[in-house]
N, C-alpha and C positions, 0 to 999 in steps of 0.2 A: 853682677846685675842679676839680679832673681828679675822676673817678671810678676806681673800684679795677679793675681787668679781673678779674669774679668767674671767667672762663673760662682768665686765664692759668695758667701754670707756673713765670712767672719765679724765679729762685734756687732752685730745686728738683731734688735729685737721684733720677732713677728707675731700679730693675735691672727690667728687663724679660727674663723668659725666653721661648727660642723665638724670637727675634725677627730670625732667617735672613730669612722668607719669609712669605709670605701676612698672616694676621694680623697676626702682631709685630711685623714689619716696619711694617706700618702706622699700631702704634699707637708705634712708635719713632720715626715719622715725622712723627706728629700733635703726640706730648709735646716733641719736639723743636720745630719749629715753634710751640709754645705756652709757651717760653725754658727748658723743663726740659733739664737735663744727663742723660744716657741712658750707661746703661751697657748693652749687648746680650750676654746669657747663651744663645749657641746649642750643642745639640751639633756641629755641622762649624762649626769656629772660624769656616773661608774666606767660609762663607755670612754669617756676621753680621757679619766685618769690612768685608765687600762694603755691605752694608746703611751700616754707622759713616761709612766711607769716601765714600760719595754724602750723608752728612748734612752730616760735615767739609768737603766739598767746597762747599756751601751756605752754609758761614759758623756752623753750628749743632754746638751738643759732643755728639758721641758717642765711643765705645769702644766694646770689643768685647772677649770671651773665650772662650775655646772652655769647655763647660759641661756635663758628663751630669748631669742635675736628678734625675734617677732615683738619687742617690746620696745622703746624709745628707753626708756630708763635701764633696764636689761642691755643695750648695745654702749650706751654710756659707760657702763658699767665696768663691761670688758674691756673697755680702753683702757679706764683706770685703775684698772686690775692689773693688767698688762707692765702700765709704767710703774704701780705699784712694786710687785715682784721686780721688776729686771730695770728700772730706774729710766728706762726710755720707750721711747717708739720708733720705728722706723719702717716697716713693712703691716700693712692690713690687707689679707685676702677674707674675703666674704665670700665664703664655699658653700655655708648651709642654706636650706635650699627644701620645700617641698611641693608635693604634686598631690593632692587628693584629686586622686579622676573625679570628673563630671561632667556630661552632656551640658551643655549650655542652658538647655530646659530646665534641666532638676539641682543646678546650681543653687547651694544656697550662700547668700550674704554671708554667712561666716566660713564658708569654703572659700566663696571670692579675697574675704577682705584676711584672713592667715595666710594666703598665697600670695599675695601684694605684701605685705606686711614682712614677712621673710624674707622674700624673694628680691623684692624691688625696695621697700622702703626703706631697711634695714643700712641697703647703700648710703643712703641721705643721711642717716642719726648716726651711723661708724664714721662716715667724710666726718660729720661736723664737731666729731667729740676727736678722731684723730689728729687734725690739720695743725690745732697750735701745735700738741707734740713733734709733730713732721717738720714744722717749721722753726722749732727750735733746735733742732738737727740735721737744719740745713737742705732739706728736701727728704724726699720720698717715694715709697711705693703704696696707691694703690691698686688691690686686684681684687676682679669677680669673675667666681665663676661663673659662667653664662649659659649658654647652651645653642647647638643648630636650630633648637624647638622653638619657632616664634623668629629669630630674628633670617631664618633660610627655609626653614618646612613647618608643616603643622601636620597633628595629628587631633581624630576626633576624642573628646575627653578631655583636652588639656588646652583650654583657650585661655584658662585664667593663669594657666604656666606657662603658655607661648606670650600671653601679652607683659606678663613681670617680666620674663628673660629679654622681649624686645625694648621693654621700658629700661632692665638693664644696660644694654647697647647703647641707645639716648643716653641714660646719665653716662654711660663710660667717657663719650664722645667730648659732654658740655664738662662734664669736670676736668677733661684734660684741658679744657681751652680757661678757666678759669685756674689753674694751677700749675700750666709750663711753665709762667714765667720766676715761680719761685722752687723751681728741683723736684716737682711733686708730678710724677707720671701716673697716668690712669691707665690700664687696658684689663683686657681680659681673656677668657681661655673659651671658644667654645665645643665641648664635648659631644660627641657623638651616642652612639650604644657603646656605654663600658660597661662591662660584667665589674660590679661591687658586692662586695660582703653584704649581706643579706636582700640584697637585689632580687628580681624574680626573674634573670637573665643564667644567674648562680643555681638558681634552685628549679630553671626547669630547661635543663640541654637540649630536649629536644625544639623546642623555641629559640632556646639561641643558636643553634644551628641553622634553624629555617635563616633568620636575621643575617648570618653570618655569610651565608650563599649572596645576601645582596648587596654584601659590602664588598668594596675593587678589592681591599688589600684581605679575604678571605678568613677574616679574623674578625671575632669583639676585642675592642681597646679593654684596656688595663688602668686603674687608677693611677700607676704611674705613670701614665702615657701624659695624662695631664699634669700631673707634680713637677715633671722636670720641664714642661711649659711655663708652668707658674717659676720656676728658678729662675729660668732663663729674663721672662719679664722684670724678674725682683731683684737680679744682679746688674754691675756696673757695665755689661754688655750692653745691655738695652736701653742704657743710659738717654738716650735719643728717640725712643719709641713712645709715643703718646696718644693714646687716643683710638687704640685700634685692638683689635682679638684677634686670636689664632685657631683656626678650627682646628679641631683633633678627632676627627673624623676616620680615619681609613679609605676616606674617600667618597663615602658612603651621599654625600650629598650635590657627588659628583653625577650620576648618570641621569639623563632625560628620566627614564622609568625605567622597573626594575629589569626590563628587557633585556638593557644595554649591560645590567652587571652580568647577569645568565650568561651572556654572549660571548663575555671574554674570560669563562669559564676554559 
């Protein structure tokens, strides 16, 4: 008798927002490799299509669409497109996020509204659109890329981002309660410092090295570190986990101050 693959996603359909690069692209790759059919919804359509094309070239199942997830109608369109293309929907990963750095005194209404719309409001819009389709499948997974910034730590210039991610964690816990009896789990991952494609940490090695010195693991994280945590939460192995977030930060939030991280070197 064969043993079921508790970490596989065979036969599942996943919608991934912000899947055109970095963490989102890694999630799309890991999910597709696990057997899922993946729809990448990305603000820049060409970036999402490039990731999807690379996956298709490897014999995996992926499509892409251009989508401004900071608008309700676009979030609803992304869900509808996943169902249209693949015939169903089992997993939603809201990974897209923005952080237009601004001090509170200088922050504009547009910066605040855009950050809250993309990072937090889209959780509500995607969930409202997706849940009827998850119910039709007898359950499903709602996953969000949160952050350690907001729920656990803070950084000057990121009050709007931090507030949005703290809100994401509140959303995760409440939505988990509302959908638990329907076999729909709601969870998230809180990344720490991740060296992402196009990010400042890859373009500034000296800055990356300074930050890595204060991380107990001694290095920056990689996008796939987040993707594998997401795969676990999306898999049958995580069927009894809901309303939780997994911190993936190499221990960066553990030291009481940078002094203790340096002392461990």
